[in-house]
N, C-alpha and C positions, 0 to 999 in steps of 0.2 A: 326674765329673759335668759339668765344663767344662774348657776349656783351662787354666784357672788351678788345676785339681786341687782342687776343693772337696770337703769331706767333710760329712756330716750327723751331728750328734750330738744328744743330748737332755739337758735339765735337768728336774728335778722342782720345780714351784712349791710355795709354802707350803701350798696346799690339796690337793696331791697330783696336780695336773694335769701331764701330760707335755708339755713344750714343745720343739718342734723348732727346731734352730739349724743354719744352713748356714754353715760356716767356710771362708773363702777367703783366700788370700794370706799375706803375711808382713810383719811390722813392727808398728807401734803398733796396738793393738786399737781397733776401731770397732764399737759395738753399734748395729745398724740396726733401727728399729721402723717397719714399713710402715703405711700408712693403710687406710682403708675399701676394700672391694671389691678387695683386692690380696693378694698373698702375697710371701714372700721371693723367689720365682722372678722376679717383676717387677723386682727390684733386682739380679739376677745380673750384668747387663752393667755396672752401676756397680761392683759388687764386683770384677769382672774387670779393670776399668780401674784400680782401686786396688791390685791384687794385688801389684805389685812394691814397694809402699811401705807397705801397711797390711794387717792381718788383720781382715777383716770378719766379724762375727758377726751374720748376718741372721736375725732371728726370724720364725718363722711364729706370729703371734699366736694366742691360744686361739680355737678355732673355725675356724681357717684352715689350709690346706695339710696338713702332716703332724702338726700339734699336736692335742692332745686338747681337751676342753672340760668344762664342769661344768654341772649343772642350773641353778644360780643364777649370774647374771652380775653383776659389779660392777667399776667402775673400779679399786677397791682391789686386786682379785684380778689384774687385768691389770698393775698396777704391780708386784705381787709377782713376776709372770713376768719382767718386765724386770730387777728386782733380781737374780733368780736367774741371768740371763744376764750381767749386769754382774759378778757374783761369779766366773763362769766365765772371763770375759775378763781380769779383773785390775784392780788399783786405778788404773792409768793409762788406763783405757778412756775413749774419747770416746763420748758418747751422741748418736745421730742419730735424729730422729723426723720423719716426713712426715705432714702433714695430721692425721688422728685419732691417728696415731702420735706426731706432734709434741705434740698435746694430752696424751697419756700421758707423754711424756718431760718436757715442761715442768712438768706438775703433780707428777710424781715428783721433779723437781729441787728443788722447794720444800723437801722434807724429806731428800732424798738427793742432795746436790750432787755431780755427777760431776767428773772432772778437767777436762772441757770439754764443750760441748754445741753441736750444730748442729740447728736447727729450720727445716724447710721448710714455710712457710705453716701454722703451727699455728692452729686455729680459735678463738683467744682474741679477746676484744673485738669480737664481732659487733655490728652495729647493732640487732639484736633477736634473738629466738630463732632458732637455726640452722634448725630444722625448723618448729616451731610445733605447737600441739595439733591443729589441724584436719588439717594435712598428715600428721602422725604417725598420727592415727586412721585416715585413709584408707589409709595405707601398711600399717598393722597389719591392716586389714580385707582388703586384697589378699593379704597373706601368709597369713592364715587361710583364704582361699579357694584357696590354692595357685597364684595367678596371679603368679608371680615375674617374668614378662616385663613386665606392666603395672606391677608394684610398682617395678621398676628404672626404668622410664620416668618414673613419678611422682617417684621420688627424685631423678633427674637434673634434673627440672623444678623441684621444690619445694625440695630441699635444696641443690643445687649452683647452681641458677638458670642452667642451661645453655640456650642458644637451641634452638629446635625443630629447626633445620637440623643442629645438632651431634648432637642426640639421634637424628635419623633416620639420620645417617651412622654413628653408633656402633651403632645397631640393626642395620645391614646388615653390620657387620664381624664377623670370626670371634671377636673378643674378647667380643661381647655374650653369647653362650651361657655362657661361663665366668663372667662377672660375675653373671648371673642366679642361678647356684648359690650365690653369696655374699650375695645380697640379704637373707636373714634376719638376718645379723649386723649389717647396716646399721641396722636399727631400734633395737637396743639401744644402739648408739653415738650415734644422734641423741637418744635419750632422755637419755643421760648428758650430752651437750653442753648440752641445754636446761636441765638441772638444775644446771649448774655456774655459779657466780657469778664471772665473770672480774674484775669490778670490785673484788672483795674479796680477790683473790689477791695476797699480798704478794710480787710477783715480784722485788723488790729483794733477797730472800734468795738468789736464784740468783747467787752471786758469782763463779762460774767464768767463764773466757773463753767467749763464746757467739757463734756466727754465726747470723744470721737470714737465711734465703733466701726470695726470692719471685720469681715469674715476671713478666716484663714484661707479658704479656697475661693474667694471672690475673684472676679477678673482683675488682672494686674492694674489696669488703668483706674479702677475704682479704689483699690487698695492704696495705690500711690497718691491718688487725688485726695483721699482721706488723710493720709500722712501730711501732705502739703498744707491742707486746710488746718490741721492741728498745729503745725509749726507756725502758721501765720497768726495764731491767736496768742494773746499774752498769758492766758490762764486756761490751758487746755491739756488734757491727757489723752493718750491713745491706748485703746484696749483691743486686742484681737480676740475674736470669738472662736475658740478651738473647734476644729472639725466642721465649721459652718461656712456657708456662702452668703449670698445676698439676701436670703429669706429666712433668717433665724427665727422670725416671729412664728413661722409655720413649722420649721424643723426642730427648733429647740426653744420653745417659749419660756420654759423655766430657767434656762441658762441666761437668756436675754434679760428676764426679770431680775435675776440675781445680780447681773452686772449693773443694772439700773439702781438697785438698792445699795450696792456697794458704793456707787458714786454719791447717791443722795445722802448717805450717812456721813460723808465727809463735808457736807455743806453746813453753813451756820443755821441754827434752828430758826 
């Protein structure tokens, strides 16, 4: 599949959903959970950069890529998916989550503490609802009408708070069409985030060594939320990715891989 000789395998989650996993490289296992509007393929360059040092288990989350889905969605079912991949990877696996994948990884780690964790801008501690009832209702309406293009634009504007210039540039890029096909899954994730009470989450239970990553140019609420998350953990460090925003896996995969390895080398063998 790639120069790093990736293979695709599958695990069966607790509810019977088939979850696709792309396995790349050799060395200590790293389970990678992608965020919204993404798939494991968007993280392949990071996996390739780590391939000489780590075995990456990159999940296609349910409803994405080559994974299956179920009629009923819940965060608990997604966490079960990650648990199934962690069992495949082994007890010394490091759990990496980006954005909504970081939300899944961080909330899972409250009850299933991994050997170590890396979270890249998990959307905990927002200053208010991540989406909000009005924006979510408008988004759901556009999905019901089949207008995925306008739904994605609304989501970029209301959920991500992206500037109009960035939305216009994204809309003219080849990636836009691919992202519109994933727009329906974004709604359920935003509903889940708005229903989650970060203030009550006892993050001090995540006792494993943890790396919190944030982009230098990411939205302020994600940067501050990542800092608050790091401060809430007993053994966590905060690292800024210079010159990057929320999507360093695509804009600077080698830099992101380097920060992962810098952290992993501090861990007990």
